[in-house]
N, C-alpha and C positions, 0 to 999 in steps of 0.2 A: 731373565724375567720375561715371561710371555705376555704379550699385550692382548687384551680382550676387546673386540669390536662388537658393538651392538648396532643393529639396524633400526633406525627410527623412520617410520612411515607417517607422513602427515597427510591426513585426508580432509578434504573440504566438506562442509556440510552439504548434503544432497538436496537439491530442489525437489519439492513435492509436485508430482504430476497430477495429484488427485485432490489438492487443497480445496478446489471450488466445486467438486462433484456433488457432495451431499453433507455440507457442514451443518452442525446444529444451529437452531435459531438463537440469535443474540437475545439474552435476557439481562435484566439489571443485575442479577446475581453473578453472571459471568463477565459482563462488561459494565462496570459501575457507572460510567459516564454515558450510558446509552442514549438518553434523551438529547443531550448536547450533540452527540455524534450523528443522530438522526437529523437534527437541524442542519449540521454542517454538510452532510451528504445531500440533503435536499437542495441546499444552496449550490453545491458543486454541480449537480445535474442541471439545475436551472441556468447557472452562469455560463455553462459550457455547451448549451444548445440542446439539451435533452430533458426538458421539463416534465415529460410524461413518465420518465423513469422513476420508479418507487421502490427499488430493491438493489442490493449490492452485498458487499462483504466487509467484515472487519477482521483484521489480523492483529494479534498482539505480538509485537516484534520489537526489534531495536532499530534505531535510526539508520545505522550503517547498512543493515539488511534492506530496509525499506527504500533507501536511496540508491542501492547498488544498481549499476556498476559505478555510479558517481562517488567521489570521495567527499566526505563531510567532516566537519570539525568537532563533532560530538557523537556520542553513542547512547543516548538516554532511551528509556522505554517509550515507545510510541504506539498509538493506534494507527494502523494503516487502513484507510478507507479505500476500497477497490470497487469501482463501478464499471459495468459493461454496457455499452450503448453506442450512440453515434454522437461524437463530440467535436466541437471546434472551440479552441480556447478563446473565451470572451474577454479575458483580461490581459492577454499577451500583447506586448508591443512588437511590431514587426516593421522592417524597412518598407519604404514606399514600393508598391507593386508586388510585395511578397504576400503569401497567404499565411493566415494564422495557423498554428499547429492544429492538426486534427487527428482523430483516431477512434478506436472502438473501446479503449480502456483508459480510465482516469484513475490515478492514484494520488492520495494525499496523506502524508504522515502528520499526525497530530500528537504533540507532546502530551504524555499521560498526566503530567503534573499540572501544567498550565493551560492545557487544551488549545494552545496556539499552534498554527500550522508551521511546519518546518520545511517541508518539501512537497512538490507538486509535479505531476507529469501526465502527459497524454501520449499514448502509444498505440500501435496496431497489434501488439502482442500482450498476452496476459503477463502480469508480474510474476517473478519467481519467488515463491515462498519456500521456506525451509521445511523439511519433514519434521513434524513435531510441533511446529508453531500453531498455537490455537487460532482457528479461523471460524467465524460465525456468519450466518446469513443475517442480513440487515434489511429491515423493511422501514420505509420512511414516507 
């Protein structure tokens, strides 16, 4: 009897390099919780030191992708709010003498069912969104 071997190749989803270049404007028809997300984004900008910021992005994704590379304990659908500006974490606790985290990108994952925040980050690099994930421009 002859054995048959097949090759299986696993490919990871590819990050989109163009997700933030020219996404469509967020509308209530594409982002049902738009008004609440605008309030959340406004609060994120203000609480993290960039109150003059009035625009950003919303990605419709899953929690594992939004929190990557961190490991999380659930993978529900989330809105990932993405803001680009100049930020210093206003709510972060740091050891005495240490500086609060700062960067040019803020991300916050918001559970689509409860509208509760699940994850937050400040970084110097743009978040990696997957090719094909819906991304919208957000004004607030």
